[in-house]
BANU-264381 format. One record per residue: residue number from 1; residue in three letters; x, y, z of N, C-alpha, C, O in turn. Coordinates in Angstrom, 2 decimals. Each point is the difference from the previous one (the first is absolute). Layout:
BEGIN
<kenu i="NUM" aa="ALA" n_c1="X" n_c2="Y" n_c3="Z" ca_c1="X" ca_c2="Y" ca_c3="Z" c_c1="X" c_c2="Y" c_c3="Z" o_c1="X" o_c2="Y" o_c3="Z"/>
...
END
This chain:
BEGIN
<kenu i="1" aa="MET" n_c1="55.30" n_c2="28.81" n_c3="48.27" ca_c1="1.11" ca_c2="-0.20" ca_c3="-0.89" c_c1="1.13" c_c2="0.93" c_c3="0.42" o_c1="-0.21" o_c2="1.18" o_c3="0.29"/>
<kenu i="2" aa="ARG" n_c1="1.37" n_c2="-1.71" n_c3="-0.27" ca_c1="1.15" ca_c2="0.82" ca_c3="0.34" c_c1="0.61" c_c2="0.57" c_c3="-1.27" o_c1="-0.23" o_c2="-0.51" o_c3="-1.10"/>
<kenu i="3" aa="PHE" n_c1="1.00" n_c2="1.57" n_c3="1.27" ca_c1="0.61" ca_c2="0.65" ca_c3="-1.15" c_c1="1.50" c_c2="0.08" c_c3="0.24" o_c1="0.44" o_c2="0.51" o_c3="1.03"/>
<kenu i="4" aa="ASP" n_c1="0.34" n_c2="-1.01" n_c3="-1.97" ca_c1="1.45" ca_c2="0.08" ca_c3="0.06" c_c1="0.46" c_c2="0.75" c_c3="-1.24" o_c1="-0.17" o_c2="-0.48" o_c3="-1.12"/>
<kenu i="5" aa="GLU" n_c1="0.74" n_c2="1.64" n_c3="1.32" ca_c1="0.39" ca_c2="0.82" ca_c3="-1.15" c_c1="1.17" c_c2="-0.57" c_c3="-0.79" o_c1="0.24" o_c2="0.43" o_c3="-1.12"/>
<kenu i="6" aa="ASN" n_c1="0.48" n_c2="-1.38" n_c3="1.69" ca_c1="1.16" ca_c2="-0.57" ca_c3="-0.68" c_c1="-0.32" c_c2="-1.26" c_c3="-0.80" o_c1="0.85" o_c2="-0.50" o_c3="-0.73"/>
<kenu i="7" aa="GLU" n_c1="-2.06" n_c2="-0.01" n_c3="0.85" ca_c1="-0.32" ca_c2="-1.22" ca_c3="-0.72" c_c1="-0.32" c_c2="0.32" c_c3="-1.46" o_c1="-0.55" o_c2="1.06" o_c3="-0.29"/>
<kenu i="8" aa="PRO" n_c1="0.90" n_c2="-1.97" n_c3="-0.61" ca_c1="-0.26" ca_c2="0.25" ca_c3="-1.43" c_c1="-1.51" c_c2="0.05" c_c3="-0.28" o_c1="-0.80" o_c2="-0.58" o_c3="0.72"/>
<kenu i="9" aa="GLN" n_c1="0.46" n_c2="1.29" n_c3="-1.77" ca_c1="-1.40" ca_c2="0.18" ca_c3="-0.37" c_c1="-0.67" c_c2="-1.33" c_c3="-0.31" o_c1="-1.16" o_c2="-0.20" o_c3="0.37"/>
<kenu i="10" aa="SER" n_c1="1.86" n_c2="-0.71" n_c3="-1.02" ca_c1="-0.60" ca_c2="-1.30" ca_c3="-0.35" c_c1="-0.34" c_c2="-0.80" c_c3="1.25" o_c1="-1.05" o_c2="-0.65" o_c3="0.04"/>
<kenu i="11" aa="VAL" n_c1="1.90" n_c2="0.69" n_c3="0.97" ca_c1="-0.27" ca_c2="-0.71" ca_c3="1.26" c_c1="-1.20" c_c2="0.63" c_c3="0.70" o_c1="-0.85" o_c2="-0.70" o_c3="0.55"/>
<kenu i="12" aa="ARG" n_c1="0.80" n_c2="2.02" n_c3="-0.56" ca_c1="-1.11" ca_c2="0.71" ca_c3="0.63" c_c1="-1.32" c_c2="-0.34" c_c3="-0.68" o_c1="-1.00" o_c2="-0.22" o_c3="0.67"/>
<kenu i="13" aa="GLU" n_c1="0.98" n_c2="0.18" n_c3="-2.00" ca_c1="-1.22" ca_c2="-0.34" ca_c3="-0.73" c_c1="-0.44" c_c2="-1.43" c_c3="0.28" o_c1="-1.19" o_c2="-0.26" o_c3="0.14"/>
<kenu i="14" aa="GLU" n_c1="2.13" n_c2="-0.67" n_c3="-0.06" ca_c1="-0.34" ca_c2="-1.39" ca_c3="0.33" c_c1="-0.60" c_c2="-0.09" c_c3="1.39" o_c1="-0.98" o_c2="-0.72" o_c3="0.22"/>
<kenu i="15" aa="ARG" n_c1="1.57" n_c2="1.44" n_c3="0.73" ca_c1="-0.50" ca_c2="-0.02" ca_c3="1.37" c_c1="-1.40" c_c2="0.60" c_c3="0.08" o_c1="-0.87" o_c2="-0.55" o_c3="0.67"/>
<kenu i="16" aa="PHE" n_c1="0.65" n_c2="1.67" n_c3="-1.36" ca_c1="-1.33" ca_c2="0.61" ca_c3="0.00" c_c1="-1.03" c_c2="-0.89" c_c3="-0.67" o_c1="-1.14" o_c2="-0.08" o_c3="0.46"/>
<kenu i="17" aa="THR" n_c1="1.52" n_c2="-0.58" n_c3="-1.54" ca_c1="-0.92" ca_c2="-0.91" ca_c3="-0.70" c_c1="-0.38" c_c2="-1.17" c_c3="0.91" o_c1="-1.17" o_c2="-0.39" o_c3="0.06"/>
<kenu i="18" aa="ALA" n_c1="2.16" n_c2="-0.18" n_c3="0.63" ca_c1="-0.28" ca_c2="-1.11" ca_c3="0.92" c_c1="-0.90" c_c2="0.45" c_c3="1.14" o_c1="-0.90" o_c2="-0.72" o_c3="0.41"/>
<kenu i="19" aa="GLU" n_c1="1.15" n_c2="1.92" n_c3="0.11" ca_c1="-0.82" ca_c2="0.52" ca_c3="1.10" c_c1="-1.44" c_c2="0.24" c_c3="-0.45" o_c1="-0.94" o_c2="-0.34" o_c3="0.72"/>
<kenu i="20" aa="ARG" n_c1="0.77" n_c2="0.91" n_c3="-1.92" ca_c1="-1.35" ca_c2="0.21" ca_c3="-0.55" c_c1="-0.73" c_c2="-1.32" c_c3="-0.19" o_c1="-1.19" o_c2="-0.10" o_c3="0.30"/>
<kenu i="21" aa="ALA" n_c1="1.89" n_c2="-0.90" n_c3="-0.81" ca_c1="-0.63" ca_c2="-1.31" ca_c3="-0.22" c_c1="-0.40" c_c2="-0.63" c_c3="1.33" o_c1="-1.07" o_c2="-0.60" o_c3="0.10"/>
<kenu i="22" aa="ARG" n_c1="1.93" n_c2="0.73" n_c3="0.91" ca_c1="-0.31" ca_c2="-0.57" ca_c3="1.32" c_c1="-1.21" c_c2="0.69" c_c3="0.63" o_c1="-0.88" o_c2="-0.66" o_c3="0.55"/>
<kenu i="23" aa="ARG" n_c1="0.82" n_c2="1.99" n_c3="-0.64" ca_c1="-1.15" ca_c2="0.72" ca_c3="0.55" c_c1="-1.27" c_c2="-0.32" c_c3="-0.76" o_c1="-1.07" o_c2="-0.12" o_c3="0.61"/>
<kenu i="24" aa="GLY" n_c1="1.15" n_c2="0.00" n_c3="-1.93" ca_c1="-1.17" ca_c2="-0.34" ca_c3="-0.81" c_c1="-0.54" c_c2="-1.37" c_c3="0.34" o_c1="-1.22" o_c2="-0.20" o_c3="0.08"/>
<kenu i="25" aa="GLU" n_c1="2.12" n_c2="-0.76" n_c3="0.10" ca_c1="-0.44" ca_c2="-1.36" ca_c3="0.35" c_c1="-0.64" c_c2="-0.02" c_c3="1.39" o_c1="-1.01" o_c2="-0.67" o_c3="0.20"/>
<kenu i="26" aa="SER" n_c1="1.58" n_c2="1.39" n_c3="0.75" ca_c1="-0.61" ca_c2="0.02" ca_c3="1.33" c_c1="-1.35" c_c2="0.69" c_c3="-0.03" o_c1="-0.91" o_c2="-0.37" o_c3="0.75"/>
<kenu i="27" aa="ARG" n_c1="0.75" n_c2="1.39" n_c3="-1.60" ca_c1="-1.29" ca_c2="0.68" ca_c3="-0.12" c_c1="-1.04" c_c2="-0.91" c_c3="-0.64" o_c1="-1.17" o_c2="0.02" o_c3="0.39"/>
<kenu i="28" aa="ARG" n_c1="1.58" n_c2="-0.82" n_c3="-1.36" ca_c1="-0.96" ca_c2="-0.89" ca_c3="-0.67" c_c1="-0.41" c_c2="-1.19" c_c3="0.86" o_c1="-1.09" o_c2="-0.53" o_c3="-0.17"/>
<kenu i="29" aa="THR" n_c1="1.96" n_c2="0.11" n_c3="1.09" ca_c1="-0.32" ca_c2="-1.16" ca_c3="0.82" c_c1="-0.53" c_c2="0.37" c_c3="1.38" o_c1="-0.35" o_c2="-0.88" o_c3="0.78"/>
<kenu i="30" aa="ALA" n_c1="0.29" n_c2="2.17" n_c3="-0.48" ca_c1="-0.45" ca_c2="0.44" ca_c3="1.32" c_c1="-1.49" c_c2="-0.29" c_c3="0.19" o_c1="-0.79" o_c2="0.06" o_c3="-0.94"/>
<kenu i="31" aa="ARG" n_c1="0.44" n_c2="-0.38" n_c3="2.18" ca_c1="-1.41" ca_c2="-0.20" ca_c3="0.33" c_c1="-0.64" c_c2="1.36" c_c3="0.17" o_c1="0.54" o_c2="0.87" o_c3="0.70"/>
<kenu i="32" aa="LEU" n_c1="-1.69" n_c2="-0.66" n_c3="-1.31" ca_c1="-0.66" ca_c2="1.30" ca_c3="0.03" c_c1="-1.15" c_c2="0.01" c_c3="0.99" o_c1="-0.79" o_c2="-0.95" o_c3="0.05"/>
<kenu i="33" aa="ASP" n_c1="0.70" n_c2="2.02" n_c3="0.73" ca_c1="-1.09" ca_c2="0.18" ca_c3="0.94" c_c1="-1.00" c_c2="0.98" c_c3="-0.61" o_c1="0.37" o_c2="1.13" o_c3="-0.33"/>
<kenu i="34" aa="SER" n_c1="-1.61" n_c2="-1.54" n_c3="0.20" ca_c1="-1.00" ca_c2="0.83" ca_c3="-0.66" c_c1="-1.02" c_c2="0.59" c_c3="0.96" o_c1="-1.05" o_c2="0.47" o_c3="-0.44"/>
<kenu i="35" aa="GLY" n_c1="1.32" n_c2="-0.47" n_c3="1.73" ca_c1="-0.96" ca_c2="0.51" ca_c3="0.97" c_c1="-0.37" c_c2="1.45" c_c3="-0.25" o_c1="-1.18" o_c2="0.35" o_c3="-0.04"/>
<kenu i="36" aa="GLY" n_c1="2.18" n_c2="0.50" n_c3="-0.12" ca_c1="-0.25" ca_c2="1.42" ca_c3="-0.26" c_c1="-0.64" c_c2="0.23" c_c3="-1.35" o_c1="-0.81" o_c2="0.92" o_c3="-0.16"/>
<kenu i="37" aa="ALA" n_c1="1.16" n_c2="-1.75" n_c3="-0.82" ca_c1="-0.58" ca_c2="0.13" ca_c3="-1.33" c_c1="-1.49" c_c2="-0.34" c_c3="0.03" o_c1="-0.78" o_c2="0.61" o_c3="-0.73"/>
<kenu i="38" aa="HIS" n_c1="0.39" n_c2="-1.56" n_c3="1.57" ca_c1="-1.43" ca_c2="-0.32" ca_c3="0.12" c_c1="-0.77" c_c2="1.20" c_c3="0.57" o_c1="-1.12" o_c2="0.28" o_c3="-0.41"/>
<kenu i="39" aa="ILE" n_c1="1.74" n_c2="0.41" n_c3="1.36" ca_c1="-0.64" ca_c2="1.18" ca_c3="0.58" c_c1="-0.14" c_c2="1.09" c_c3="-1.06" o_c1="-1.05" o_c2="0.64" o_c3="-0.12"/>
<kenu i="40" aa="GLY" n_c1="2.12" n_c2="-0.43" n_c3="-0.66" ca_c1="-0.05" ca_c2="0.99" ca_c3="-1.07" c_c1="-1.06" c_c2="-0.34" c_c3="-1.04" o_c1="-0.71" o_c2="0.89" o_c3="-0.46"/>
<kenu i="41" aa="ALA" n_c1="0.60" n_c2="-2.15" n_c3="0.09" ca_c1="-1.01" ca_c2="-0.42" ca_c3="-0.96" c_c1="-1.41" c_c2="0.20" c_c3="0.57" o_c1="-0.92" o_c2="0.37" o_c3="-0.73"/>
<kenu i="42" aa="ALA" n_c1="0.75" n_c2="-0.63" n_c3="2.02" ca_c1="-1.31" ca_c2="0.20" ca_c3="0.63" c_c1="-0.38" c_c2="1.48" c_c3="0.01" o_c1="-1.16" o_c2="0.34" o_c3="-0.21"/>
<kenu i="43" aa="VAL" n_c1="2.13" n_c2="0.53" n_c3="0.46" ca_c1="-0.27" ca_c2="1.44" ca_c3="-0.02" c_c1="-0.41" c_c2="0.44" c_c3="-1.40" o_c1="-0.95" o_c2="0.77" o_c3="-0.15"/>
<kenu i="44" aa="VAL" n_c1="1.65" n_c2="-1.26" n_c3="-0.88" ca_c1="-0.34" ca_c2="0.36" ca_c3="-1.37" c_c1="-1.39" c_c2="-0.53" c_c3="-0.35" o_c1="-0.80" o_c2="0.70" o_c3="-0.63"/>
<kenu i="45" aa="ALA" n_c1="0.50" n_c2="-1.94" n_c3="1.04" ca_c1="-1.32" ca_c2="-0.57" ca_c3="-0.28" c_c1="-1.09" c_c2="0.81" c_c3="0.69" o_c1="-1.08" o_c2="0.21" o_c3="-0.56"/>
<kenu i="46" aa="ALA" n_c1="1.34" n_c2="0.24" n_c3="1.79" ca_c1="-0.98" ca_c2="0.82" ca_c3="0.72" c_c1="-0.20" c_c2="1.34" c_c3="-0.70" o_c1="-1.12" o_c2="0.49" o_c3="-0.11"/>
<kenu i="47" aa="LEU" n_c1="2.22" n_c2="0.11" n_c3="-0.38" ca_c1="-0.12" ca_c2="1.27" ca_c3="-0.72" c_c1="-0.77" c_c2="-0.18" c_c3="-1.30" o_c1="-0.80" o_c2="0.85" o_c3="-0.38"/>
<kenu i="48" aa="LEU" n_c1="1.05" n_c2="-1.94" n_c3="-0.30" ca_c1="-0.72" ca_c2="-0.26" ca_c3="-1.25" c_c1="-1.48" c_c2="-0.27" c_c3="0.26" o_c1="-0.85" o_c2="0.41" o_c3="-0.78"/>
<kenu i="49" aa="GLY" n_c1="0.54" n_c2="-1.09" n_c3="1.87" ca_c1="-1.38" ca_c2="-0.29" ca_c3="0.33" c_c1="-0.75" c_c2="1.20" c_c3="0.56" o_c1="-1.22" o_c2="0.10" o_c3="-0.14"/>
<kenu i="50" aa="TRP" n_c1="1.95" n_c2="0.83" n_c3="0.76" ca_c1="-0.63" ca_c2="1.15" ca_c3="0.62" c_c1="-0.44" c_c2="1.03" c_c3="-1.04" o_c1="-1.05" o_c2="0.63" o_c3="0.15"/>
<kenu i="51" aa="ASN" n_c1="1.83" n_c2="-0.47" n_c3="-1.20" ca_c1="-0.31" ca_c2="0.99" ca_c3="-1.03" c_c1="-0.88" c_c2="-0.67" c_c3="-1.06" o_c1="0.38" o_c2="-1.03" o_c3="-0.57"/>
<kenu i="52" aa="HIS" n_c1="-1.53" n_c2="1.60" n_c3="0.31" ca_c1="-0.94" ca_c2="-0.62" ca_c3="-0.94" c_c1="0.03" c_c2="0.63" c_c3="-1.38" o_c1="-0.91" o_c2="-0.23" o_c3="-0.80"/>
<kenu i="53" aa="GLN" n_c1="1.93" n_c2="1.03" n_c3="0.51" ca_c1="0.11" ca_c2="0.62" ca_c3="-1.31" c_c1="0.85" c_c2="-0.90" c_c3="-0.90" o_c1="1.14" o_c2="-0.32" o_c3="0.34"/>
<kenu i="54" aa="THR" n_c1="-1.69" n_c2="-0.06" n_c3="-1.45" ca_c1="0.65" ca_c2="-0.97" ca_c3="-0.90" c_c1="1.33" c_c2="0.53" c_c3="-0.53" o_c1="0.96" o_c2="-0.76" o_c3="-0.11"/>
<kenu i="55" aa="VAL" n_c1="-0.90" n_c2="2.02" n_c3="-0.23" ca_c1="1.23" ca_c2="0.56" ca_c3="-0.57" c_c1="1.12" c_c2="-0.05" c_c3="1.03" o_c1="1.13" o_c2="-0.38" o_c3="-0.32"/>
<kenu i="56" aa="ALA" n_c1="-1.43" n_c2="0.76" n_c3="1.55" ca_c1="1.01" ca_c2="-0.02" ca_c3="1.05" c_c1="0.46" c_c2="-1.43" c_c3="0.29" o_c1="1.19" o_c2="-0.25" o_c3="0.23"/>
<kenu i="57" aa="LEU" n_c1="-2.13" n_c2="-0.69" n_c3="-0.25" ca_c1="0.37" ca_c2="-1.41" ca_c3="0.21" c_c1="0.94" c_c2="-0.49" c_c3="-1.09" o_c1="0.98" o_c2="-0.69" o_c3="0.28"/>
<kenu i="58" aa="CYS" n_c1="-1.28" n_c2="1.05" n_c3="-1.52" ca_c1="0.84" ca_c2="-0.44" ca_c3="-1.12" c_c1="1.38" c_c2="0.63" c_c3="0.07" o_c1="1.00" o_c2="-0.67" o_c3="-0.28"/>
<kenu i="59" aa="ILE" n_c1="-0.93" n_c2="1.93" n_c3="0.64" ca_c1="1.30" ca_c2="0.68" ca_c3="0.08" c_c1="0.85" c_c2="-0.58" c_c3="1.12" o_c1="1.17" o_c2="-0.32" o_c3="-0.22"/>
<kenu i="60" aa="LEU" n_c1="-1.73" n_c2="0.19" n_c3="1.40" ca_c1="0.76" ca_c2="-0.54" ca_c3="1.13" c_c1="0.38" c_c2="-1.45" c_c3="-0.23" o_c1="1.13" o_c2="-0.40" o_c3="0.28"/>
<kenu i="61" aa="GLY" n_c1="-2.07" n_c2="-0.40" n_c3="-0.78" ca_c1="0.31" ca_c2="-1.39" ca_c3="-0.31" c_c1="1.05" c_c2="-0.12" c_c3="-1.08" o_c1="0.86" o_c2="-0.89" o_c3="0.06"/>
<kenu i="62" aa="GLY" n_c1="-0.91" n_c2="1.77" n_c3="-1.06" ca_c1="0.99" ca_c2="-0.01" ca_c3="-1.07" c_c1="1.38" c_c2="0.38" c_c3="0.50" o_c1="1.01" o_c2="-0.55" o_c3="-0.46"/>
<kenu i="63" aa="ILE" n_c1="-0.95" n_c2="1.49" n_c3="1.39" ca_c1="1.30" ca_c2="0.38" ca_c3="0.57" c_c1="0.64" c_c2="-1.17" c_c3="0.73" o_c1="1.18" o_c2="-0.27" o_c3="-0.19"/>
<kenu i="64" aa="PHE" n_c1="-1.96" n_c2="-0.43" n_c3="1.01" ca_c1="0.56" ca_c2="-1.14" ca_c3="0.72" c_c1="0.32" c_c2="-1.16" c_c3="-0.93" o_c1="0.97" o_c2="-0.73" o_c3="0.23"/>
<kenu i="65" aa="LEU" n_c1="-1.77" n_c2="0.55" n_c3="-1.28" ca_c1="0.31" ca_c2="-1.04" ca_c3="-0.98" c_c1="1.29" c_c2="0.32" c_c3="-0.75" o_c1="0.81" o_c2="-0.89" o_c3="-0.25"/>
<kenu i="66" aa="LEU" n_c1="-0.63" n_c2="2.14" n_c3="-0.10" ca_c1="1.23" ca_c2="0.42" ca_c3="-0.68" c_c1="1.21" c_c2="-0.18" c_c3="0.91" o_c1="1.05" o_c2="-0.47" o_c3="-0.44"/>
<kenu i="67" aa="TRP" n_c1="-1.18" n_c2="0.84" n_c3="1.71" ca_c1="1.10" ca_c2="-0.16" ca_c3="0.95" c_c1="0.34" c_c2="-1.48" c_c3="0.19" o_c1="1.17" o_c2="-0.36" o_c3="0.05"/>
<kenu i="68" aa="PHE" n_c1="-2.20" n_c2="-0.49" n_c3="0.06" ca_c1="0.23" ca_c2="-1.43" ca_c3="0.16" c_c1="0.68" c_c2="-0.58" c_c3="-1.24" o_c1="0.91" o_c2="-0.82" o_c3="0.12"/>
<kenu i="69" aa="SER" n_c1="-1.34" n_c2="1.25" n_c3="-1.31" ca_c1="0.61" ca_c2="-0.48" ca_c3="-1.24" c_c1="1.47" c_c2="0.41" c_c3="-0.09" o_c1="0.84" o_c2="-0.79" o_c3="-0.42"/>
<kenu i="70" aa="ALA" n_c1="-0.54" n_c2="2.01" n_c3="0.82" ca_c1="1.40" ca_c2="0.46" ca_c3="-0.01" c_c1="0.83" c_c2="-0.78" c_c3="1.00" o_c1="1.15" o_c2="-0.36" o_c3="-0.29"/>
<kenu i="71" aa="ALA" n_c1="-1.70" n_c2="0.08" n_c3="1.47" ca_c1="0.72" ca_c2="-0.77" ca_c3="1.01" c_c1="0.22" c_c2="-1.44" c_c3="-0.47" o_c1="1.05" o_c2="-0.58" o_c3="0.25"/>
<kenu i="72" aa="LEU" n_c1="-2.04" n_c2="0.02" n_c3="-0.92" ca_c1="0.15" ca_c2="-1.36" ca_c3="-0.52" c_c1="1.04" c_c2="-0.05" c_c3="-1.12" o_c1="0.79" o_c2="-0.94" o_c3="-0.06"/>
<kenu i="73" aa="ALA" n_c1="-0.78" n_c2="1.94" n_c3="-0.80" ca_c1="1.02" ca_c2="0.06" ca_c3="-1.04" c_c1="1.39" c_c2="0.14" c_c3="0.60" o_c1="0.96" o_c2="-0.60" o_c3="-0.49"/>
<kenu i="74" aa="TRP" n_c1="-0.85" n_c2="1.39" n_c3="1.56" ca_c1="1.29" ca_c2="0.15" ca_c3="0.68" c_c1="0.44" c_c2="-1.32" c_c3="0.62" o_c1="1.19" o_c2="-0.35" o_c3="-0.07"/>
<kenu i="75" aa="ALA" n_c1="-2.12" n_c2="-0.40" n_c3="0.67" ca_c1="0.35" ca_c2="-1.29" ca_c3="0.59" c_c1="0.44" c_c2="-0.99" c_c3="-1.07" o_c1="0.95" o_c2="-0.76" o_c3="0.21"/>
<kenu i="76" aa="TYR" n_c1="-1.61" n_c2="0.75" n_c3="-1.35" ca_c1="0.40" ca_c2="-0.88" ca_c3="-1.10" c_c1="1.34" c_c2="0.42" c_c3="-0.58" o_c1="0.81" o_c2="-0.85" o_c3="-0.38"/>
<kenu i="77" aa="ALA" n_c1="-0.54" n_c2="2.14" n_c3="0.31" ca_c1="1.29" ca_c2="0.48" ca_c3="-0.49" c_c1="1.12" c_c2="-0.38" c_c3="0.96" o_c1="1.16" o_c2="-0.14" o_c3="-0.40"/>
<kenu i="78" aa="ASP" n_c1="-1.51" n_c2="-0.02" n_c3="1.67" ca_c1="0.96" ca_c2="-0.42" ca_c3="1.02" c_c1="0.16" c_c2="-1.52" c_c3="0.04" o_c1="0.59" o_c2="-0.54" o_c3="0.93"/>
<kenu i="79" aa="LYS" n_c1="-1.11" n_c2="-0.14" n_c3="-1.94" ca_c1="0.08" ca_c2="-1.46" ca_c3="-0.17" c_c1="-0.76" c_c2="-0.76" c_c3="1.09" o_c1="0.39" o_c2="-1.11" o_c3="0.37"/>
<kenu i="80" aa="ASP" n_c1="-1.45" n_c2="1.70" n_c3="0.11" ca_c1="-0.88" ca_c2="-0.67" ca_c3="0.96" c_c1="-1.21" c_c2="-0.52" c_c3="-0.76" o_c1="-0.54" o_c2="0.71" o_c3="-0.85"/>
<kenu i="81" aa="ARG" n_c1="0.11" n_c2="-1.91" n_c3="1.13" ca_c1="-1.07" ca_c2="-0.61" ca_c3="-0.77" c_c1="-1.08" c_c2="-0.58" c_c3="0.92" o_c1="0.23" o_c2="-0.24" o_c3="1.18"/>
<kenu i="82" aa="GLY" n_c1="-1.41" n_c2="0.04" n_c3="-1.77" ca_c1="-1.09" ca_c2="-0.72" ca_c3="0.66" c_c1="-0.63" c_c2="0.73" c_c3="1.15" o_c1="-0.14" o_c2="1.23" o_c3="0.00"/>
<kenu i="83" aa="ARG" n_c1="-0.24" n_c2="-2.02" n_c3="1.00" ca_c1="-0.73" ca_c2="0.53" ca_c3="1.15" c_c1="0.81" c_c2="1.03" c_c3="0.78" o_c1="-0.55" o_c2="0.97" o_c3="0.52"/>
<kenu i="84" aa="HIS" n_c1="1.86" n_c2="-1.19" n_c3="-0.43" ca_c1="0.85" ca_c2="0.93" ca_c3="0.74" c_c1="0.01" c_c2="1.38" c_c3="-0.67" o_c1="0.01" o_c2="1.02" o_c3="0.69"/>
<kenu i="85" aa="ALA" n_c1="-0.01" n_c2="-0.99" n_c3="-2.02" ca_c1="-0.04" ca_c2="1.28" ca_c3="-0.71" c_c1="-1.33" c_c2="0.71" c_c3="0.25" o_c1="-0.03" o_c2="1.21" o_c3="0.19"/>
<kenu i="86" aa="LEU" n_c1="-1.07" n_c2="-1.95" n_c3="-0.20" ca_c1="-1.30" ca_c2="0.59" ca_c3="0.29" c_c1="-0.06" c_c2="0.55" c_c3="1.42" o_c1="-0.55" o_c2="1.07" o_c3="0.24"/>
<kenu i="87" aa="GLN" n_c1="1.13" n_c2="-1.82" n_c3="0.70" ca_c1="-0.02" ca_c2="0.44" ca_c3="1.38" c_c1="0.88" c_c2="1.24" c_c3="0.20" o_c1="-0.35" o_c2="0.89" o_c3="0.77"/>
<kenu i="88" aa="ARG" n_c1="1.48" n_c2="-0.84" n_c3="-1.46" ca_c1="0.85" ca_c2="1.19" ca_c3="0.09" c_c1="-0.73" c_c2="1.21" c_c3="-0.58" o_c1="0.07" o_c2="1.09" o_c3="0.58"/>
<kenu i="89" aa="ALA" n_c1="-0.76" n_c2="-1.26" n_c3="-1.70" ca_c1="-0.74" ca_c2="1.11" ca_c3="-0.60" c_c1="-1.14" c_c2="0.45" c_c3="0.91" o_c1="-0.26" o_c2="1.20" o_c3="0.13"/>
<kenu i="90" aa="TYR" n_c1="-0.41" n_c2="-2.15" n_c3="0.50" ca_c1="-1.08" ca_c2="0.31" ca_c3="0.94" c_c1="0.55" c_c2="0.80" c_c3="1.19" o_c1="-0.61" o_c2="0.98" o_c3="0.43"/>
<kenu i="91" aa="ASN" n_c1="1.76" n_c2="-1.40" n_c3="0.09" ca_c1="0.60" ca_c2="0.70" ca_c3="1.12" c_c1="0.48" c_c2="1.39" c_c3="-0.41" o_c1="-0.09" o_c2="0.94" o_c3="0.79"/>
<kenu i="92" aa="LEU" n_c1="0.60" n_c2="-0.80" n_c3="-2.00" ca_c1="0.43" ca_c2="1.32" ca_c3="-0.46" c_c1="-1.18" c_c2="0.94" c_c3="-0.22" o_c1="0.12" o_c2="1.21" o_c3="0.21"/>
<kenu i="93" aa="THR" n_c1="-1.24" n_c2="-1.75" n_c3="-0.62" ca_c1="-1.18" ca_c2="0.82" ca_c3="-0.27" c_c1="-0.72" c_c2="0.41" c_c3="1.28" o_c1="-0.36" o_c2="1.16" o_c3="0.17"/>
<kenu i="94" aa="PHE" n_c1="0.16" n_c2="-2.09" n_c3="0.73" ca_c1="-0.81" ca_c2="0.26" ca_c3="1.19" c_c1="0.79" c_c2="-0.05" c_c3="1.31" o_c1="-0.59" o_c2="0.07" o_c3="1.07"/>
<kenu i="95" aa="GLY" n_c1="1.90" n_c2="-0.18" n_c3="-1.14" ca_c1="0.82" ca_c2="-0.14" ca_c3="1.19" c_c1="0.02" c_c2="1.22" c_c3="0.89" o_c1="0.44" o_c2="-0.09" o_c3="1.15"/>
<kenu i="96" aa="TRP" n_c1="-0.91" n_c2="1.21" n_c3="-1.64" ca_c1="-0.07" ca_c2="1.20" ca_c3="0.83" c_c1="-0.94" c_c2="-0.19" c_c3="1.18" o_c1="0.00" o_c2="0.81" o_c3="0.93"/>
<kenu i="97" aa="GLY" n_c1="-0.79" n_c2="-1.88" n_c3="-0.94" ca_c1="-0.89" ca_c2="-0.29" ca_c3="1.12" c_c1="0.74" c_c2="-0.39" c_c3="1.26" o_c1="-0.60" o_c2="-0.08" o_c3="1.07"/>
<kenu i="98" aa="ASN" n_c1="1.91" n_c2="-0.18" n_c3="-1.17" ca_c1="0.80" ca_c2="-0.29" ca_c3="1.20" c_c1="0.03" c_c2="1.18" c_c3="0.96" o_c1="0.27" o_c2="-0.18" o_c3="1.19"/>
<kenu i="99" aa="GLY" n_c1="-0.54" n_c2="1.36" n_c3="-1.69" ca_c1="0.01" ca_c2="1.19" ca_c3="0.84" c_c1="-1.18" c_c2="0.09" c_c3="0.95" o_c1="0.01" o_c2="0.84" o_c3="0.91"/>
<kenu i="100" aa="PHE" n_c1="-1.02" n_c2="-1.66" n_c3="-1.09" ca_c1="-1.18" ca_c2="0.08" ca_c3="0.86" c_c1="0.15" c_c2="-0.86" c_c3="1.21" o_c1="-0.91" o_c2="-0.06" o_c3="0.83"/>
END
């Protein structure tokens, strides 16, 4: 976004609103790649399977469930619906697997 100090505030707000709407629409219609998220989910599943203590399993599983719920709520607040919202939440939760 460019900034012009001489433009009126109302014009600037309209331009920013249009830019936000355009970016939001492109984010909602973008094709999502879940390759790294699958790796992250596999690592979490391996960690959950490796530790045989019930309390630790519940705590770690609860943390990831809470993170996924927050990501899903954020996707719905961003006006994303259905399968795409679930996929965005999945990528936000386990997308750190792209680093492997």
